[in-house]
N, C-alpha and C positions, 0 to 999 in steps of 0.2 A: 140885496131887499131880504128880511128877515123872513124866515120859514116860520110859517103862522102853526101852531100845534093848537089844536083843543082836545082838553081832558074833561071827560064827562064824570064827576063826581067827586066830590072831595072828602072821601074817608080816607083812611089808613092808605092806601093804595094811591090813590090820585095826588093826595098831597105829596107823599113820596117821590111820584114821577114828575111831577112842579118842580121839586127842589132840586132833584136830579138834572133836569133841563134847565134851571135858573141860569143861563147865560147871557150872552150877549146874540146868539146864534138864533136864538127864537122867540118868536113872540106867541107869548103861553096866554092862553084864556083856560079857567079851570071854572067849569059851573056845576053848582049842585042845587038840587031843590030845596035843602036846608037855608035859614036865614047864618047859620055857621057852619064853619069846615069841620072834619074831624068824624062825622060819623056817631058812630057809638062811642068814640074815643071823645070825650069831654068833660070839661068841669061847669056845673049848672050851680046856682044860691039860691039857697030856699030859706030865707027868715036870714040871711046873714050867713046862713054856713054853708061852707063848700062840700057838693058830691059829684067826686069821680067816677062816670063811667067809663067802661072800655075795657082791653082786653085785660086779661087778670095775668096773661106768660104770652111771651114771646119767642118761642122755641125754635133754635137753629142749631147745628154745628156751623153753620158758615162763620168763621173769625170777623173776616170781611164787612160780612151783613149786621153782625151785631155790633162792632166797633164804631160803622157808619149810622146808624142808629142810637148807640150808647152815647154818641154826640151833640146829637138833637135835644134827644128825652133820654135822660139818664136811665139805665135800665140797672135789675139787681141778678146777678145771678142764679141761676136756679140750678146749679149740676149737682147738689147735692140732694136734690128730689127727683122720687121716680115718678113719671106720670103715664097713668093706665086709664084707658078707657074699658069700658063695659060693653060687649054686646051680648044682649040678652037671649036672642036666637040661640048663639051659640054656648051659652051660659059662662063664659069665660072673660077673663080679663089680658087684653093686649097692651103691649106700649102703645102710646101715644106722644109722639101723632104716630099712625100705624107705620111699621117698617115692611118691608117686600119680605124680610124673614118670616114675620108672623102669620105672613098667607101659610104658609107650610105648614103649621098648628092648625089652621081651620078647618074643619069637619066639611064646607064646602070649596075646599081649596083649586079644586080640578075645575070649576064653575071659574073660579075668581082667574084661574090661570090662563083658561081659554080666553076668558074677555079682555084680559091683560094682555096677549098675545095679539089679538087684533089691533090692539090702540098701540101695538110697539113700536110702529111706524112715527105715530103721532109722540112719542114719551121720549122716543131718542132725538127727535128734532126740537123738542122742549130742553132736553139735557144737552143739545148741542147749544141751543141759545143760552141757556144758564153759565155754561163753561165760559162762552165768550163775553158775557157780561159780566160773572160774577169774580 
């Protein structure tokens, strides 16, 4: 008997999970509140013209993840771009996605590190999962 899996949400993550689990071992049901999959990633047609919505960039240093997604949806490398985010309260730009080393530059770094240390056990658990699956 096949194991049953219910995936709630047909956005990027839900579709990727369904794709990863798509083999004969599982009976997969994917549900979404919308009439089409993809959530914010979609192409709609108005007046016969396509309008594409969705993420503008997918950022990862993990080549395995990039190659997997690139097989499904051709992607552009953005290695020659610098991605920054502006934190108004700091009046400062930081890397995007935010890197742990950026926290060291922040005015409220002590408070942030205190909060991060509270979650350290959780983060280590997530990191372990990512190492075993990624």
